[in-house]
PQR file with spaces between the fields and no chain letter, atoms N, CA, C, O and H, PARSE charges and radii, in Angstrom:
ATOM       1  N    UNK     1       6.074   10.030   -1.772 -0.4000 1.5000
ATOM       2  CA   UNK     1       6.712    9.119   -2.750 -0.0000 2.0000
ATOM       3  C    UNK     1       6.875    7.777   -2.093  0.5500 1.7000
ATOM       4  O    UNK     1       7.190    7.718   -0.905 -0.5500 1.4000
ATOM       5  N    UNK     2       6.687    6.759   -2.774 -0.4000 1.5000
ATOM       6  CA   UNK     2       6.770    5.465   -2.275 -0.0000 2.0000
ATOM       7  C    UNK     2       8.263    5.030   -2.128  0.5500 1.7000
ATOM       8  O    UNK     2       9.042    5.101   -3.078 -0.5500 1.4000
ATOM       9  H    UNK     2       6.432    6.807   -3.740  0.4000 1.0000
ATOM      10  N    UNK     3       8.565    4.650   -1.091 -0.4000 1.5000
ATOM      11  CA   UNK     3      10.059    4.210   -0.725 -0.0000 2.0000
ATOM      12  C    UNK     3      10.561    3.224   -1.652  0.5500 1.7000
ATOM      13  O    UNK     3      11.658    3.386   -2.185 -0.5500 1.4000
ATOM      14  H    UNK     3       7.932    4.592   -0.320  0.4000 1.0000
ATOM      15  N    UNK     4       9.772    2.117   -1.905 -0.4000 1.5000
ATOM      16  CA   UNK     4      10.330    1.034   -2.727 -0.0000 2.0000
ATOM      17  C    UNK     4      10.314    1.279   -4.119  0.5500 1.7000
ATOM      18  O    UNK     4      11.229    0.797   -4.788 -0.5500 1.4000
ATOM      19  H    UNK     4       8.880    1.986   -1.472  0.4000 1.0000
ATOM      20  N    UNK     5       9.381    1.983   -4.702 -0.4000 1.5000
ATOM      21  CA   UNK     5       9.288    2.297   -6.147 -0.0000 2.0000
ATOM      22  C    UNK     5       9.769    3.529   -6.635  0.5500 1.7000
ATOM      23  O    UNK     5      10.127    3.653   -7.806 -0.5500 1.4000
ATOM      24  H    UNK     5       8.638    2.374   -4.158  0.4000 1.0000
ATOM      25  N    UNK     6       9.804    4.572   -5.702 -0.4000 1.5000
ATOM      26  CA   UNK     6      10.146    5.943   -6.139 -0.0000 2.0000
ATOM      27  C    UNK     6       9.075    6.636   -6.832  0.5500 1.7000
ATOM      28  O    UNK     6       9.318    7.717   -7.369 -0.5500 1.4000
ATOM      29  H    UNK     6       9.514    4.471   -4.751  0.4000 1.0000
ATOM      30  N    UNK     7       7.873    6.109   -6.876 -0.4000 1.5000
ATOM      31  CA   UNK     7       6.690    6.658   -7.620 -0.0000 2.0000
ATOM      32  C    UNK     7       5.950    7.601   -6.653  0.5500 1.7000
ATOM      33  O    UNK     7       5.808    7.257   -5.479 -0.5500 1.4000
ATOM      34  H    UNK     7       7.675    5.231   -6.440  0.4000 1.0000
ATOM      35  N    UNK     8       5.510    8.686   -7.068 -0.4000 1.5000
ATOM      36  CA   UNK     8       4.800    9.636   -6.380 -0.0000 2.0000
ATOM      37  C    UNK     8       3.344    9.395   -6.525  0.5500 1.7000
ATOM      38  O    UNK     8       2.817    9.297   -7.633 -0.5500 1.4000
ATOM      39  H    UNK     8       5.626    8.964   -8.021  0.4000 1.0000
ATOM      40  N    UNK     9       2.659    9.296   -5.349 -0.4000 1.5000
ATOM      41  CA   UNK     9       1.241    9.119   -5.242 -0.0000 2.0000
ATOM      42  C    UNK     9       0.842    9.377   -3.905  0.5500 1.7000
ATOM      43  O    UNK     9       1.419    8.713   -3.043 -0.5500 1.4000
ATOM      44  H    UNK     9       3.087    9.376   -4.449  0.4000 1.0000
ATOM      45  N    UNK    10      -0.060   10.234   -3.524 -0.4000 1.5000
ATOM      46  CA   UNK    10      -0.600   10.505   -2.220 -0.0000 2.0000
ATOM      47  C    UNK    10      -1.496    9.504   -1.740  0.5500 1.7000
ATOM      48  O    UNK    10      -2.149    8.808   -2.518 -0.5500 1.4000
ATOM      49  H    UNK    10      -0.528   10.773   -4.224  0.4000 1.0000
ATOM      50  N    UNK    11      -1.574    9.378   -0.314 -0.4000 1.5000
ATOM      51  CA   UNK    11      -2.489    8.526    0.185 -0.0000 2.0000
ATOM      52  C    UNK    11      -3.848    8.767   -0.150  0.5500 1.7000
ATOM      53  O    UNK    11      -4.639    7.826   -0.222 -0.5500 1.4000
ATOM      54  H    UNK    11      -1.044    9.943    0.318  0.4000 1.0000
ATOM      55  N    UNK    12      -4.211   10.008   -0.373 -0.4000 1.5000
ATOM      56  CA   UNK    12      -5.625   10.224   -0.931 -0.0000 2.0000
ATOM      57  C    UNK    12      -5.853    9.698   -2.264  0.5500 1.7000
ATOM      58  O    UNK    12      -6.903    9.093   -2.483 -0.5500 1.4000
ATOM      59  H    UNK    12      -3.568   10.772   -0.315  0.4000 1.0000
ATOM      60  N    UNK    13      -4.933    9.870   -3.237 -0.4000 1.5000
ATOM      61  CA   UNK    13      -5.064    9.343   -4.526 -0.0000 2.0000
ATOM      62  C    UNK    13      -5.131    7.798   -4.552  0.5500 1.7000
ATOM      63  O    UNK    13      -5.972    7.197   -5.221 -0.5500 1.4000
ATOM      64  H    UNK    13      -4.080   10.361   -3.059  0.4000 1.0000
ATOM      65  N    UNK    14      -4.165    7.169   -3.760 -0.4000 1.5000
ATOM      66  CA   UNK    14      -4.290    5.628   -3.749 -0.0000 2.0000
ATOM      67  C    UNK    14      -5.520    5.259   -3.158  0.5500 1.7000
ATOM      68  O    UNK    14      -6.131    4.353   -3.725 -0.5500 1.4000
ATOM      69  H    UNK    14      -3.482    7.657   -3.216  0.4000 1.0000
ATOM      70  N    UNK    15      -6.085    5.829   -2.009 -0.4000 1.5000
ATOM      71  CA   UNK    15      -7.329    5.498   -1.528 -0.0000 2.0000
ATOM      72  C    UNK    15      -8.435    5.720   -2.498  0.5500 1.7000
ATOM      73  O    UNK    15      -9.387    4.940   -2.519 -0.5500 1.4000
ATOM      74  H    UNK    15      -5.589    6.565   -1.548  0.4000 1.0000
ATOM      75  N    UNK    16      -8.370    6.682   -3.255 -0.4000 1.5000
ATOM      76  CA   UNK    16      -9.498    6.919   -4.157 -0.0000 2.0000
ATOM      77  C    UNK    16      -9.491    5.866   -5.252  0.5500 1.7000
ATOM      78  O    UNK    16     -10.533    5.326   -5.625 -0.5500 1.4000
ATOM      79  H    UNK    16      -7.597    7.316   -3.237  0.4000 1.0000
ATOM      80  N    UNK    17      -8.268    5.579   -5.772 -0.4000 1.5000
ATOM      81  CA   UNK    17      -8.108    4.405   -6.737 -0.0000 2.0000
ATOM      82  C    UNK    17      -8.603    3.064   -6.254  0.5500 1.7000
ATOM      83  O    UNK    17      -9.158    2.264   -7.007 -0.5500 1.4000
ATOM      84  H    UNK    17      -7.422    6.018   -5.470  0.4000 1.0000
ATOM      85  N    UNK    18      -8.366    2.831   -4.880 -0.4000 1.5000
ATOM      86  CA   UNK    18      -8.735    1.439   -4.385 -0.0000 2.0000
ATOM      87  C    UNK    18     -10.085    1.463   -3.728  0.5500 1.7000
ATOM      88  O    UNK    18     -10.554    0.429   -3.252 -0.5500 1.4000
ATOM      89  H    UNK    18      -7.914    3.481   -4.269  0.4000 1.0000
ATOM      90  N    UNK    19     -10.754    2.660   -3.685 -0.4000 1.5000
ATOM      91  CA   UNK    19     -12.035    2.731   -3.113 -0.0000 2.0000
ATOM      92  C    UNK    19     -11.958    2.540   -1.546  0.5500 1.7000
ATOM      93  O    UNK    19     -12.830    1.935   -0.923 -0.5500 1.4000
ATOM      94  H    UNK    19     -10.373    3.499   -4.073  0.4000 1.0000
ATOM      95  N    UNK    20     -10.932    3.060   -1.011 -0.4000 1.5000
ATOM      96  CA   UNK    20     -10.826    3.018    0.535 -0.0000 2.0000
ATOM      97  C    UNK    20     -10.713    4.461    1.031  0.5500 1.7000
ATOM      98  O    UNK    20     -10.520    5.438    0.308 -0.5500 1.4000
ATOM      99  H    UNK    20     -10.224    3.552   -1.518  0.4000 1.0000
ATOM     100  N    UNK    21     -10.864    4.463    2.401 -0.4000 1.5000
ATOM     101  CA   UNK    21     -10.703    5.813    3.031 -0.0000 2.0000
ATOM     102  C    UNK    21      -9.280    6.172    3.142  0.5500 1.7000
ATOM     103  O    UNK    21      -8.453    5.279    3.330 -0.5500 1.4000
ATOM     104  H    UNK    21     -11.021    3.669    2.988  0.4000 1.0000
ATOM     105  N    UNK    22      -8.957    7.298    3.051 -0.4000 1.5000
ATOM     106  CA   UNK    22      -7.550    7.917    3.123 -0.0000 2.0000
ATOM     107  C    UNK    22      -6.900    7.296    4.466  0.5500 1.7000
ATOM     108  O    UNK    22      -5.817    6.715    4.386 -0.5500 1.4000
ATOM     109  H    UNK    22      -9.629    8.023    2.899  0.4000 1.0000
ATOM     110  N    UNK    23      -7.485    7.409    5.543 -0.4000 1.5000
ATOM     111  CA   UNK    23      -6.949    7.005    6.839 -0.0000 2.0000
ATOM     112  C    UNK    23      -6.541    5.608    6.758  0.5500 1.7000
ATOM     113  O    UNK    23      -5.523    5.231    7.338 -0.5500 1.4000
ATOM     114  H    UNK    23      -8.364    7.882    5.608  0.4000 1.0000
ATOM     115  N    UNK    24      -7.342    4.739    6.011 -0.4000 1.5000
ATOM     116  CA   UNK    24      -6.968    3.286    5.973 -0.0000 2.0000
ATOM     117  C    UNK    24      -5.674    3.076    5.399  0.5500 1.7000
ATOM     118  O    UNK    24      -4.913    2.226    5.861 -0.5500 1.4000
ATOM     119  H    UNK    24      -8.170    5.045    5.540  0.4000 1.0000
ATOM     120  N    UNK    25      -5.373    3.801    4.414 -0.4000 1.5000
ATOM     121  CA   UNK    25      -4.039    3.643    3.619 -0.0000 2.0000
ATOM     122  C    UNK    25      -2.957    4.032    4.642  0.5500 1.7000
ATOM     123  O    UNK    25      -1.939    3.349    4.753 -0.5500 1.4000
ATOM     124  H    UNK    25      -5.991    4.492    4.039  0.4000 1.0000
ATOM     125  N    UNK    26      -3.181    5.144    5.399 -0.4000 1.5000
ATOM     126  CA   UNK    26      -2.189    5.573    6.500 -0.0000 2.0000
ATOM     127  C    UNK    26      -1.963    4.516    7.434  0.5500 1.7000
ATOM     128  O    UNK    26      -0.798    4.253    7.731 -0.5500 1.4000
ATOM     129  H    UNK    26      -4.009    5.698    5.308  0.4000 1.0000
ATOM     130  N    UNK    27      -3.022    3.790    8.003 -0.4000 1.5000
ATOM     131  CA   UNK    27      -2.944    2.805    8.867 -0.0000 2.0000
ATOM     132  C    UNK    27      -2.181    1.589    8.382  0.5500 1.7000
ATOM     133  O    UNK    27      -1.428    0.970    9.135 -0.5500 1.4000
ATOM     134  H    UNK    27      -3.969    4.004    7.761  0.4000 1.0000
ATOM     135  N    UNK    28      -2.384    1.246    7.097 -0.4000 1.5000
ATOM     136  CA   UNK    28      -1.665    0.101    6.502 -0.0000 2.0000
ATOM     137  C    UNK    28      -0.205    0.441    6.498  0.5500 1.7000
ATOM     138  O    UNK    28       0.609   -0.398    6.887 -0.5500 1.4000
ATOM     139  H    UNK    28      -2.996    1.749    6.485  0.4000 1.0000
ATOM     140  N    UNK    29       0.175    1.630    6.077 -0.4000 1.5000
ATOM     141  CA   UNK    29       1.577    2.148    5.943 -0.0000 2.0000
ATOM     142  C    UNK    29       2.313    2.033    7.211  0.5500 1.7000
ATOM     143  O    UNK    29       3.497    1.698    7.207 -0.5500 1.4000
ATOM     144  H    UNK    29      -0.485    2.311    5.761  0.4000 1.0000
ATOM     145  N    UNK    30       1.632    2.312    8.369 -0.4000 1.5000
ATOM     146  CA   UNK    30       2.249    2.381    9.668 -0.0000 2.0000
ATOM     147  C    UNK    30       2.081    1.041   10.361  0.5500 1.7000
ATOM     148  O    UNK    30       2.548    0.888   11.489 -0.5500 1.4000
ATOM     149  H    UNK    30       0.670    2.584    8.373  0.4000 1.0000
ATOM     150  N    UNK    31       1.441    0.073    9.743 -0.4000 1.5000
ATOM     151  CA   UNK    31       1.439   -1.225   10.309 -0.0000 2.0000
ATOM     152  C    UNK    31       0.508   -1.296   11.393  0.5500 1.7000
ATOM     153  O    UNK    31       0.685   -2.169   12.242 -0.5500 1.4000
ATOM     154  H    UNK    31       1.062    0.198    8.827  0.4000 1.0000
ATOM     155  N    UNK    32      -0.655   -0.345   11.510 -0.4000 1.5000
ATOM     156  CA   UNK    32      -1.463   -0.328   12.638 -0.0000 2.0000
ATOM     157  C    UNK    32      -2.797   -1.044   12.396  0.5500 1.7000
ATOM     158  O    UNK    32      -3.665   -1.041   13.268 -0.5500 1.4000
ATOM     159  H    UNK    32      -0.799    0.364   10.820  0.4000 1.0000
ATOM     160  N    UNK    33      -2.965   -1.653   11.228 -0.4000 1.5000
ATOM     161  CA   UNK    33      -4.169   -2.454   10.911 -0.0000 2.0000
ATOM     162  C    UNK    33      -3.829   -3.575    9.975  0.5500 1.7000
ATOM     163  O    UNK    33      -2.865   -3.547    9.210 -0.5500 1.4000
ATOM     164  H    UNK    33      -2.259   -1.656   10.519  0.4000 1.0000
ATOM     165  N    UNK    34      -4.694   -4.578   10.086 -0.4000 1.5000
ATOM     166  CA   UNK    34      -4.613   -5.645    9.085 -0.0000 2.0000
ATOM     167  C    UNK    34      -5.464   -5.384    7.973  0.5500 1.7000
ATOM     168  O    UNK    34      -6.469   -4.689    8.128 -0.5500 1.4000
ATOM     169  H    UNK    34      -5.477   -4.601   10.708  0.4000 1.0000
ATOM     170  N    UNK    35      -5.142   -5.905    6.790 -0.4000 1.5000
ATOM     171  CA   UNK    35      -5.883   -5.609    5.585 -0.0000 2.0000
ATOM     172  C    UNK    35      -5.982   -6.987    4.819  0.5500 1.7000
ATOM     173  O    UNK    35      -5.355   -8.004    5.113 -0.5500 1.4000
ATOM     174  H    UNK    35      -4.326   -6.469    6.665  0.4000 1.0000
ATOM     175  N    UNK    36      -6.841   -6.843    3.832 -0.4000 1.5000
ATOM     176  CA   UNK    36      -7.040   -8.096    2.982 -0.0000 2.0000
ATOM     177  C    UNK    36      -5.932   -8.208    1.815  0.5500 1.7000
ATOM     178  O    UNK    36      -5.258   -7.265    1.402 -0.5500 1.4000
ATOM     179  H    UNK    36      -7.350   -6.017    3.593  0.4000 1.0000
ATOM     180  N    UNK    37      -5.874   -9.453    1.395 -0.4000 1.5000
ATOM     181  CA   UNK    37      -4.997   -9.784    0.201 -0.0000 2.0000
ATOM     182  C    UNK    37      -5.485   -8.899   -0.975  0.5500 1.7000
ATOM     183  O    UNK    37      -4.661   -8.412   -1.748 -0.5500 1.4000
ATOM     184  H    UNK    37      -6.421  -10.220    1.731  0.4000 1.0000
ATOM     185  N    UNK    38      -6.704   -8.704   -1.107 -0.4000 1.5000
ATOM     186  CA   UNK    38      -7.197   -7.941   -2.210 -0.0000 2.0000
ATOM     187  C    UNK    38      -6.803   -6.521   -2.270  0.5500 1.7000
ATOM     188  O    UNK    38      -6.573   -5.936   -3.329 -0.5500 1.4000
ATOM     189  H    UNK    38      -7.374   -9.100   -0.478  0.4000 1.0000
ATOM     190  N    UNK    39      -6.732   -5.967   -1.061 -0.4000 1.5000
ATOM     191  CA   UNK    39      -6.261   -4.505   -0.874 -0.0000 2.0000
ATOM     192  C    UNK    39      -4.675   -4.481   -1.301  0.5500 1.7000
ATOM     193  O    UNK    39      -4.195   -3.644   -2.066 -0.5500 1.4000
ATOM     194  H    UNK    39      -6.919   -6.442   -0.201  0.4000 1.0000
ATOM     195  N    UNK    40      -4.001   -5.466   -0.722 -0.4000 1.5000
ATOM     196  CA   UNK    40      -2.553   -5.490   -0.956 -0.0000 2.0000
ATOM     197  C    UNK    40      -2.208   -5.749   -2.447  0.5500 1.7000
ATOM     198  O    UNK    40      -1.230   -5.238   -2.992 -0.5500 1.4000
ATOM     199  H    UNK    40      -4.391   -6.146   -0.101  0.4000 1.0000
ATOM     200  N    UNK    41      -3.017   -6.519   -3.019 -0.4000 1.5000
ATOM     201  CA   UNK    41      -2.965   -6.782   -4.450 -0.0000 2.0000
ATOM     202  C    UNK    41      -3.189   -5.517   -5.324  0.5500 1.7000
ATOM     203  O    UNK    41      -2.506   -5.251   -6.313 -0.5500 1.4000
ATOM     204  H    UNK    41      -3.812   -6.934   -2.576  0.4000 1.0000
ATOM     205  N    UNK    42      -4.243   -4.749   -4.843 -0.4000 1.5000
ATOM     206  CA   UNK    42      -4.448   -3.434   -5.460 -0.0000 2.0000
ATOM     207  C    UNK    42      -3.449   -2.466   -5.221  0.5500 1.7000
ATOM     208  O    UNK    42      -3.239   -1.663   -6.130 -0.5500 1.4000
ATOM     209  H    UNK    42      -4.798   -4.965   -4.039  0.4000 1.0000
ATOM     210  N    UNK    43      -2.773   -2.380   -4.150 -0.4000 1.5000
ATOM     211  CA   UNK    43      -1.672   -1.476   -3.944 -0.0000 2.0000
ATOM     212  C    UNK    43      -0.517   -1.883   -4.763  0.5500 1.7000
ATOM     213  O    UNK    43       0.146   -1.027   -5.348 -0.5500 1.4000
ATOM     214  H    UNK    43      -2.944   -3.033   -3.412  0.4000 1.0000
ATOM     215  N    UNK    44      -0.236   -3.141   -4.840 -0.4000 1.5000
ATOM     216  CA   UNK    44       0.828   -3.583   -5.694 -0.0000 2.0000
ATOM     217  C    UNK    44       0.604   -3.369   -7.159  0.5500 1.7000
ATOM     218  O    UNK    44       1.533   -3.070   -7.910 -0.5500 1.4000
ATOM     219  H    UNK    44      -0.776   -3.836   -4.364  0.4000 1.0000
ATOM     220  N    UNK    45      -0.635   -3.524   -7.564 -0.4000 1.5000
ATOM     221  CA   UNK    45      -1.002   -3.193   -8.932 -0.0000 2.0000
ATOM     222  C    UNK    45      -0.921   -1.654   -9.245  0.5500 1.7000
ATOM     223  O    UNK    45      -0.464   -1.223  -10.303 -0.5500 1.4000
ATOM     224  H    UNK    45      -1.389   -3.767   -6.955  0.4000 1.0000
ATOM     225  N    UNK    46      -1.357   -0.944   -8.330 -0.4000 1.5000
ATOM     226  CA   UNK    46      -1.085    0.542   -8.683 -0.0000 2.0000
ATOM     227  C    UNK    46       0.376    1.029   -8.814  0.5500 1.7000
ATOM     228  O    UNK    46       0.725    1.873   -9.639 -0.5500 1.4000
ATOM     229  H    UNK    46      -1.728   -1.295   -7.470  0.4000 1.0000
ATOM     230  N    UNK    47       1.198    0.426   -7.931 -0.4000 1.5000
ATOM     231  CA   UNK    47       2.738    0.765   -8.046 -0.0000 2.0000
ATOM     232  C    UNK    47       3.351   -0.106   -9.107  0.5500 1.7000
ATOM     233  O    UNK    47       4.544    0.065   -9.356 -0.5500 1.4000
ATOM     234  H    UNK    47       0.915   -0.260   -7.260  0.4000 1.0000
ATOM     235  N    UNK    48       2.704   -0.976   -9.727 -0.4000 1.5000
ATOM     236  CA   UNK    48       3.328   -1.843  -10.735 -0.0000 2.0000
ATOM     237  C    UNK    48       4.497   -2.625  -10.221  0.5500 1.7000
ATOM     238  O    UNK    48       5.581   -2.660  -10.802 -0.5500 1.4000
ATOM     239  H    UNK    48       1.735   -1.116   -9.524  0.4000 1.0000
ATOM     240  N    UNK    49       4.210   -3.283   -9.044 -0.4000 1.5000
ATOM     241  CA   UNK    49       5.300   -4.037   -8.336 -0.0000 2.0000
ATOM     242  C    UNK    49       4.670   -5.355   -8.008  0.5500 1.7000
ATOM     243  O    UNK    49       3.445   -5.446   -7.924 -0.5500 1.4000
ATOM     244  H    UNK    49       3.328   -3.255   -8.573  0.4000 1.0000
ATOM     245  N    UNK    50       5.520   -6.457   -7.806 -0.4000 1.5000
ATOM     246  CA   UNK    50       5.138   -7.700   -7.280 -0.0000 2.0000
ATOM     247  C    UNK    50       4.682   -7.477   -5.840  0.5500 1.7000
ATOM     248  O    UNK    50       5.255   -6.691   -5.086 -0.5500 1.4000
ATOM     249  H    UNK    50       6.515   -6.384   -7.874  0.4000 1.0000
ATOM     250  N    UNK    51       3.542   -8.266   -5.470 -0.4000 1.5000
ATOM     251  CA   UNK    51       3.024   -8.101   -4.199 -0.0000 2.0000
ATOM     252  C    UNK    51       4.034   -8.403   -3.052  0.5500 1.7000
ATOM     253  O    UNK    51       3.959   -7.782   -1.992 -0.5500 1.4000
ATOM     254  H    UNK    51       3.076   -8.905   -6.082  0.4000 1.0000
ATOM     255  N    UNK    52       4.964   -9.344   -3.265 -0.4000 1.5000
ATOM     256  CA   UNK    52       5.902   -9.697   -2.348 -0.0000 2.0000
ATOM     257  C    UNK    52       6.776   -8.573   -1.951  0.5500 1.7000
ATOM     258  O    UNK    52       7.392   -8.631   -0.887 -0.5500 1.4000
ATOM     259  H    UNK    52       5.025   -9.848   -4.127  0.4000 1.0000
ATOM     260  N    UNK    53       6.873   -7.509   -2.775 -0.4000 1.5000
ATOM     261  CA   UNK    53       7.739   -6.290   -2.542 -0.0000 2.0000
ATOM     262  C    UNK    53       7.085   -5.537   -1.337  0.5500 1.7000
ATOM     263  O    UNK    53       7.738   -4.723   -0.684 -0.5500 1.4000
ATOM     264  H    UNK    53       6.373   -7.462   -3.639  0.4000 1.0000
ATOM     265  N    UNK    54       5.857   -5.811   -1.075 -0.4000 1.5000
ATOM     266  CA   UNK    54       5.242   -4.978    0.063 -0.0000 2.0000
ATOM     267  C    UNK    54       5.563   -5.471    1.450  0.5500 1.7000
ATOM     268  O    UNK    54       5.286   -4.850    2.477 -0.5500 1.4000
ATOM     269  H    UNK    54       5.326   -6.472   -1.606  0.4000 1.0000
ATOM     270  N    UNK    55       6.170   -6.638    1.395 -0.4000 1.5000
ATOM     271  CA   UNK    55       6.567   -7.284    2.811 -0.0000 2.0000
ATOM     272  C    UNK    55       7.994   -7.140    3.063  0.5500 1.7000
ATOM     273  O    UNK    55       8.760   -7.133    2.100 -0.5500 1.4000
ATOM     274  H    UNK    55       6.395   -7.141    0.561  0.4000 1.0000
ATOM     275  N    UNK    56       8.469   -7.015    4.338 -0.4000 1.5000
ATOM     276  CA   UNK    56       9.808   -6.797    4.743 -0.0000 2.0000
ATOM     277  C    UNK    56       9.990   -8.089    5.719  0.5500 1.7000
ATOM     278  O    UNK    56       9.684   -8.040    6.911 -0.5500 1.4000
ATOM     279  H    UNK    56       7.847   -7.021    5.121  0.4000 1.0000
ATOM     280  N    UNK    57      10.508   -9.219    5.106 -0.4000 1.5000
ATOM     281  CA   UNK    57      10.497  -10.427    6.123 -0.0000 2.0000
ATOM     282  C    UNK    57      11.806  -10.228    7.181  0.5500 1.7000
ATOM     283  O    UNK    57      11.939  -10.970    8.155 -0.5500 1.4000
ATOM     284  H    UNK    57      10.758   -9.259    4.138  0.4000 1.0000
ATOM     285  N    UNK    58      12.603   -9.311    6.919 -0.4000 1.5000
ATOM     286  CA   UNK    58      13.659   -9.167    7.717 -0.0000 2.0000
ATOM     287  C    UNK    58      13.279   -8.503    8.979  0.5500 1.7000
ATOM     288  O    UNK    58      14.078   -8.573    9.913 -0.5500 1.4000
ATOM     289  H    UNK    58      12.495   -8.709    6.128  0.4000 1.0000
ATOM     290  N    UNK    59      12.121   -7.842    9.139 -0.4000 1.5000
ATOM     291  CA   UNK    59      11.574   -7.281   10.354 -0.0000 2.0000
ATOM     292  C    UNK    59      11.079   -8.318   11.373  0.5500 1.7000
ATOM     293  O    UNK    59      10.965   -8.000   12.556 -0.5500 1.4000
ATOM     294  H    UNK    59      11.472   -7.785    8.381  0.4000 1.0000
ATOM     295  N    UNK    60      10.775   -9.593   10.923 -0.4000 1.5000
ATOM     296  CA   UNK    60      10.304  -10.556   11.731 -0.0000 2.0000
ATOM     297  C    UNK    60      11.170  -11.095   12.839  0.5500 1.7000
ATOM     298  O    UNK    60      10.742  -11.977   13.583 -0.5500 1.4000
ATOM     299  H    UNK    60      10.868   -9.851    9.961  0.4000 1.0000
């Protein structure tokens, strides 16, 4: 379940929808890789949230 939206979706399903490898989604979730704005936009679109919601500026 996505912590910010409460919507259930597996890493595998999200990766499939975005045309990415499942492990890439995991790396993004853990902050272990950089990704493109296009991928972030796709994630936000899948969860029907504003892209800014994917960022936590309080962690900086």
